[in-house]
N, C-alpha and C positions, 0 to 999 in steps of 0.2 A: 504324819506328825500334827496335821489339824487335830485330830484326837488327842495327840499327846499335848499339844498345846494348852487344849482345852483344859485337859485333866491338871496340868500343872499350874495354869491360871487359877483355876479351881483351888487348888492347892494353896497357892499362894493367898488367893483371896481370904481364903478362910485364915490363914494365919494372920494376916495381917488384919482382919476383923477383930480375931482372937487376941491379939497383943492388944489393940487399941482397947478393947474391953475390959482387960486385965489391967489396966491404967499403967502398963509399965513399957517400956519401948524405949529403942535409943534415939538417935539423931540422924540415922542415915536417911538419903533420899527416897521418896517414895516410889518415882519411876524406875527407878535403879532396883529399888526393891520389888517391884511389880514385876519387871523382867519383860515388859511388853516390847519385843523388838520385831513384832510383824508387821507389815505394813498394809493398809487397807485394801479391800478387793474392790477394781472399778469394773462396772460392765456398760458397754455401748448397748445403748437402745438402736436398733437396726444394725447393717452390716459397716463393717470397718471400710470396706470399698465401696462408695457410692457415686452413679454416673447420673447426672443431671442435663437437661437440656438447656443450652444456651438462652438467657434472658429470660428463663424462668424465676420464679421465688424460690429461693432457698429456704427450707424449712428445718429448722434444726432439731434432731431426734433426742438429742441430750445423752446423759450417760448416770449411771448408778453407782456409788459408792458406799460399801458398808465396812465396818471395822469389828474384829470380833471382840473388842474391848470397848468401842465406843459405839458401836451400832451403824444407824446411818449417818453418813457424812455427806456433806455437801460438796459439788463436783466443779472446779474450775475449768474453764474451757477457755485457749487461747488459739489465736489464728482466727482467719475470716475467709469467707468465699465470695468472690465476684462474677455472677451469673454473666455479666455481660463481657467477660473476657474469658476465651477458652483456654483451658488448662487443669494442672492437678494442684489441689488446695489442700493443706494437711492442717489437720484440726487437733489438737492435744486436750486431753480430759485429764484433769489432774485431782488427787484427793489426798489429804494429811489428817492422820488420827492426832490425838491428844499428845501421845507419846513421841510426835515429829515423824512417824514413818509415813513417806508419801511415795503413791503409787500412780504412774502416767501410763496412759494409753493414748493412741492416735486415731483417727480417721481419714482417710482420703478420700476427697470428693472431686471428682473430674467432671469439669464443665467443657460439655461438647456439643456440635453441630448436630442436631438428630432432624431438623425439619426440613423436609424437601423443599426444592423452588417452587415460587407462585407464576400464572402465566397471566398474561392478558392477551386475549384475544381481540381484535380489531375486526370489526362485522360479526362477532359472533361464533357458535362452534358450527352453525348451519348456513350457506350462503348461496344464494343462485349467481350463474354467470352465463352470460347470453353467448348463445353459439356462434362460434367461427369470430368471435373477438378475442384480441390477445387479453390472457389471462395477468393480471398484475396481483401480486400478493398484499391482501390489504393491511397486512402488519401484524407482528406476534412480538412480544415481549417478555423475558423472565425474569424475575428478581427475588434475590435471597435476601432474607432476615441478615446473615452474617457477610455476603461477597457482595450484596448489592447488585448490581444488572450483570446477568450473565448471557455468555452467547447461546443462540438458539439453534438447532440443526434441524433441519426438516427433510421428511422423506416421504416420498409419494408425489405424482405429478398430475397436471389436470391436462387433459386432450380436450381444449375447445372445441376442435373439429369434429367432435360425435358427442352426441347428446348420452348422458348416463350420470352416476353420483361417482365422484372421487373422493378418497381421505387422504388427508394430509395429515403427517404425524410431527408433532414439534416436540423435539427433547432439549432438555436442560440438566446440568451435572453441576453441583457446588463444588467448592474444593474441599469439601468433608467428604465427598463421594457420595451425598444425597441426590437422586433421580429422580426426575418427575417428567410424566410426558400427559400431552393433549392431542385430541385430534378435533380436525374441521372436516366436514362432509361439505364439497363444493360440487354442486349440482349443476351441470351444462344443460341449459334449455333453451328453446328456442322460443323466447319472448319478445321478440320486435315483431312491430306491425309490419306487413307488407308494405309496398309503395306503389302507387298507382300514377303512371304520368299518362297525361293526355294528351293523344295525338292531334295537332294542330292548336288553336288558341282556346283559351280557358273561355274567353268571352266572344260568343260569335253572333253576327248580325244576319238575318235572312229575309229575303223579300217576301211579303206575304204572295201566296200562292205558289211561290217556287217549291221543288222538290228539296227538302232537307235530308242529305245522307250525313249521319254522325261520323266524324273519322274515328272514334274509337278511343280505346285507351290502353296500355300497357301495364301488366302487374308482374312485379318481380319481389319473392321473397328470400331473406337473406338464407333459408333453408330448403325449402321447396323448388328455389329457381324461378322460371318463368311460368307463371300460373294465370295466364292473360284468358286462359280458357275457362276459370271460373268466376271471371268476373260477372256479377248481374249487374243487369243495366236497367235503370227505370227512367224511361223516356216518353214524356207525354208533349214532346212538342207539337202543335198543330198550326203548320203554316197558313191555314185557312183563315186563322182569326190573330190580328196584331195583338201581341203581347209580349210579357216576359216569363220565359220557361227555364226550369232548372232539369237538367239531366244528372241522376245519380250513377254512380259507380260503387259497388261493393265488391271485397274481394276477402274470403277467410283462407287461412293456411291450413296446413295438417294440423297443427298444434293449437288450434283455435284463435290465433289472432287474426283480426280484421280491422278494417281501414274504409274510409271512404272518400272519394272524390266527387266533386259536382262540376259541372260547367254551366253557363246561363247561356242560355240562346235568347236573344231579343228577335221577335219577328216585326218587321216594320212593314209599314202600307206607305210606299212610296206616294209622296204628295204632287198630285199632277193639276191641281191649280196654278195659272199661267197668266200672263199678261202679254199681248201683242206690242213690240215695239213700236210697229205704225197702227195706231187706232182708228185710221180712217184711209183703208186702203181701196185707193181707186187706180184701177190699170186701163193704161189706153192701147187700144188693140194696134197691134203690130207685129213684126217678128223679132224678137229678144225673149230672154229667159229673166225671172224675176225670182228673187228669194224673200220669203215670208220668214222674218225672224220674230220667235217668240221666246219668254224667259219664265222658267217654273219660277213660285215664288220660294220655295225652299230647296237647299241642297240635299242632294242624296247619297246614302252611301252605297246605293246600286244604280246600274243602269237601267235607264226608263225607255222603255219600246213604245213607240206610237206607231199607228197605222193610220194613214189618211185616205178619207174614202170621199168622194164626190157623191153629195146628197141629189137624189133625185129630183128635188123641187128646184136645182138651181135652172136659170133660164138660158145661160150660155150652153152651147153645145160642147162636150167633151170631144176631143180628136178635130174638132172644127173652128173652135175660137181658142181654145187652150188644150193642153194637155199637163197633167200632174205629174213630173218627174220622180218626185219625192214621194212613194205611196208608204214606205215603210223607213223609219228612222231610228237611230238608237242614240240617245243622249247619254253617254259615259257618266259613270259614278263621279261625284263632285262636280259636276257641269250644270249651269243650270240652262243655257242656250240651246235651243233648237231651231233649225231649219228647214223649209218645206220649200221647194224649189218648183217653178212653175215654167212652163213655155207658152208664152203667148202669142196666138196665131192670127193672121191678117186673112180673112175671107173676102175681103175686098166689096162686100155687102153692106150698105150703112144698116146698121140696127139700134141706133142709139145706146142706150144702158140696159146693160144685161147683169145678171149675178151669177156669181160661182160662189158656190156654197158648200162649205169643207166641214167633215165631221171627223173629229180625232177619236181616237181610241187607246185604250191603254194595251198593257200585254195580256190584260183579263177579258179584254173584247168589251170594256166599259167606256162608254161614251163621255169623254171628260170635256168637251168643247165644241163648239162650231165657229167658224169664221166665214164672214160673208164679204167677197170682195167684188166690187163694181168695175165691170168691165165696159169700157166706154169708146165707140168710134166718133165721138163729135169733137169738132176742132176745138181748142184751147187757146186765145190769144195769149200774147207774150205776158209772162207773170213775171214779176220781178219779188225774188227772194231776198231773204236775209243777206246783208253782205261779208262778203270776209273779212277778215281780221287784216291783212296786210296788203298790199298793193303790188302788181305784178303785171310787169311791161309785156311779158309772154310766158304766161303761166304754163306748167308741165302740170297736167291734170289726169289722176288715175282713182279709180273707184273699186272698192272690195264690198261688195253690198250695197248699203245704204251709206257707206264711209267713203268720203272723197276725201284724199291726199292732194294737196295744190303745193307747188313749189317752183323755185327757180335756184335752187340749190342752194341758195343763201339764206332763205327762210322756208319754214316746212308747217304749215298748219293743216289739220282735219276740219271737215265742215261734216257734219250729220245732215244728210239730205231729209231725214224725216222731221228733225227739230229744228233744223237749220240754226242748229248753232255752231258756233266754229271756235277752233281752240288751237293758239300758236303752240308748238309742240318746241321747236328750236331755232334759233337763229344761227346759225354757224357758216361761215364762209369756205367753201372751197374750192372755188376756182371763179375766172371771169364769166359769169352768164352770157350766154349768147341766146339761141332761140331752138332749144332743145324739146324733147317729148318725153312723156310717161307713159306706162301701159301696166294693166295688170296680168299678172301671171299665175295661175295655180295658187291663188290666195296673197302673192307677194306683189310689190310695188317696184318695178324698173323704172330707172331714167337714162336716158341716152342724150350727151352732149359733147361737143366738142370733140368727137371721136370716142368718147368714154362711156362705158356701161357703169351704172351704178345699181345698187341694190340697198331699198330702206331696210333698216332694222328699227321695225316699229315700238321696239322695248326702250333702245336707246335713241329713238328719232334722229337715226343718223343716217344717210346716204354714204353706202362703203361701195368704193370702186373694186368691180370684181373682172372686168376686161378691158381690152384696148383693140380698136377697131383696125382691121389692117391698113386702110385707107384715115389718115388724119383728116379732120373736117373741121370747119370754122362753125358756120351755121350746119344745122342740119333740119332735116323735115320730119313729118308727124311720122311715127313708127306702128307697126304693125304686127300681129302674131298670127300664125298660121300653125296648127298643131303645137310643136314644140320648137318652133323656129320664131325669131325675132327679124323681120324685114326691113331695112333702110335703104331708101332710092335715093340718090342723088346728094346733093349738099353743096356747100361752099368748101372747096379744097382750102387749107388753111396755108400752105407753102406759097401758094400763085392768087390767091384771092379770086379764083374761077370755080364756075359751077361744075359738075360732074354729072356725068350718066352711071356711076358705078352704082351697081347693087351688091351691097353686102347682107349676108347670112349669119345670124348667130343661134348655134344649136345649146337649147338650155341644158340638155342632158349630158352631152359631151364637153361644154364649154370650148368649142372650136368654131371659128369663122369659116365662111365659104362665100364664093362667089357669085351670083345666078348672072343669068342675060342682061347684058347693059341694057339701059333704058335707050328707047328710041330717040331720045333728047337730052340735052344736059338740062340741070333745074338746082337752084340753091335751096328752095324752100318749095315744098309742096305739100299738097294735103293728100289722106291716105285713108283708104275704110276698104275693110274685109266684109264680103258677102259669100258664104256659101264656101267658102275656102279660095276663093280668088280676090285679087288684091284688086284696088281702083287707085289709081295714081294720078290728082290732078295738079298740074303745073302751076307754080306763080309767075307773074309776068311774062306767060307764052301765050300769044292769042293765035298762034298756026293750031294748036290743038286744044280740045276741052278736055283731054286726057287720055289713057291707055289703060287696059285691063292687064293683069298679069296673073298668069296659070302657075303655080310653085309646082304642080304635079309635071306640067310639062317643059317649064322653063320656058314660057312662050309668051309673046306680048300680043294685043289687038288692040287696033284704036277705036276709039270711042266717038260718037257721032258730036259734032260742032255743038255748042250752045246756040239758043235762040238768038242772043245777042252777043256781040264779043264784048265779054266783059272781063275783068280781071279777077280770078279767083284768089281766095285767102289761104292760110295752111291750116285750114280745119273742116275735117268733112265728118260725118258721122253716119253711120249704118242703121237702119231702122227697117227690118224685115227685108223684103226685096227692094226697099228705097235705099238713097245716100243721099244726104243733105251736105250742101256744099256753101259756105259763104263767101259772098261778095263783100270785099272789104275796100274797093276803090272809091265809092261815092261818101267819102267822109264830108263832103259839104252839105249833104243831106242830113241832119241832124234828129230826124223823127223815124227814118226807117231804116232795114236792112233788107239787103236782096239776099234772097234764099233759095238757090238753086235745088231742085229735087230731079235725081235721074231714076228711072225705072231700070232696074239691072235685067229685067225680064225682057221690057220691048225697048229698050236702050232709048226711051224718049224721056226727054227733057222738059221741066216746067219750072216757070220761076213765080216765086212769091214773093211779095212785099211786106214785111213784118215790120209791126210797131216797136222798134227799138232801134236808139241810136246804132250804127255801124260803128265797128272799131277793127283796129288792126290786131293783129296779133293775138286773137282769142283760142282758147282751146273750147273743144266740148266733149258730149259724151251723152250718152241715152240712158235714163233712169225712168221706168214706171212707162216706157213708151214716149217720152217727152224728150224733145231734142233741149239740153242745157247746154248755154254758151257761158264761159265761164272770165271773168277779167278781160282784158283786152288794154289798148291803149287810143285814148281820142284826143285830138288836139294836143300831142305830146304830155297826156295827164294818164297815167297810170290808173285805172280803177278796179273797185273793188267787187264790180258787178255779178250777179249770180240771175240769170234769167232762164226760162223754159217755155216753152211753145209745143202744140200739138196740130198737125195737119192731117183730121181725120176724113173718114170716107163723104161726109156730108160738103 
């Protein structure tokens, strides 16, 4: 047809052209006359079906239109494509020739999701994870350009209990079926350091010269377990030299992880510099024990051992004039005070002044001090010391080393026999005071008054009642201790106001009372002294006897010889070696002197001495440094604060 149309058109064209040239022609329509009824031909550039990706730019390919008469024609395109919206879009391409013939063709453009989702891995595609710790997914997200956030599925697992590489695969599929995967490699590794735990303290102090045994350490690894055997120790502690030392512990596990730990060791040289509490040590010869007290200048974190040795340049003879009872002592850590105990002997020979030289050695046998004690057997006249703080009608006195405790149960004061300083500890009324007595036993002070036994709490300065005697007493005598028992002889019966011959014995260990064999006489007040485990009782207001001796081991009594003169004895007796000093308190008309009787317990011989101090009623006494101390007392109805001492020597 095409060919036919061309021929016809050619014919028509020619006729038209001829007619026009000859000048003839009628008035018929040229279009009709031409006979062009064929539409143009429209051809698409590209395919009639196009698929494009969502969100991309759509580039129009266009179309070409030709007409057999008009030739090339313009093409009109109708319709549009929105690449941001999925779907099919139809574009119509039309061309019309000059004869009005129109041709239209279409192109279908499909906008579709062709892009797979994207992933975001938190932590990256390769991570490490510590062995034997819970694995927590760091996080992954998938995003699609069309659908937005998508669900992610994970395949694979991590075995945190076994070293190695583990692959986790993450998959996401969008609504258009586009699928994407990404992988993460998780390497389970032992990347944790072992731990070192020190046995014992991190900071240790060691006494210089002592052997240091390091407590060691324990090393634990999260993968290898106990690797204590692999610990390398660097230890340069030298206890021979004071200083600061660090011990280093290092351990490495099978994966190359290592750690350190340190211990600090301080080697301390204990300070042995000291001072004696008594700077002028003079002891008087007799039979007694004395304690030398010293104080170190500094507190030590360690115990300090002290060895005491008698120097060969001493002029006093060991085991004849004296004996060192403390040859080795241990001062506990944190303590300053040390005590050296001596026994002073009486050889009955006049030797004047002699010296005891004591050398003190530390635990490394280094001599750190020397003390010289003067030992004298020369008589000392009455010495008046600093007075007590309080006044006491009948003081109850007991001493622990150099510390004297004076009380009447209403008031308590301490009196330092070295410094002569007095301190009122407490004023407290616990009962009507009569005539009791106090005594020291194993470092404690006990008082007995009106049938009640009290114990002094030195921290609170309070006498606490601990026991009641079987027999109630009003007045009570001087008390004495033998071994672990307290002896009370006679006293005034509280109920009938009569004296008794009852012997009451208290056991400190059991807390129980018992009775001993009765006194040969009844007495309300008497003086008592103890020598070599035997008790000597000197009654008051009794002229028929000077006293009796009691043997606790056999529970028997024996009579003592009468006094040279029939005088009344007081309620105080003081033992000093083989001697017992008993005060006569009847000659109160004599304001200048006191009659002092001395009994030799070996020969049972009495001597009378007149000493230059006014006599007093109700004094108490004790022996300190070999001297007889007389405390307090009443004279002319006045209570005194008196503290005096004297010594009757071999001269």
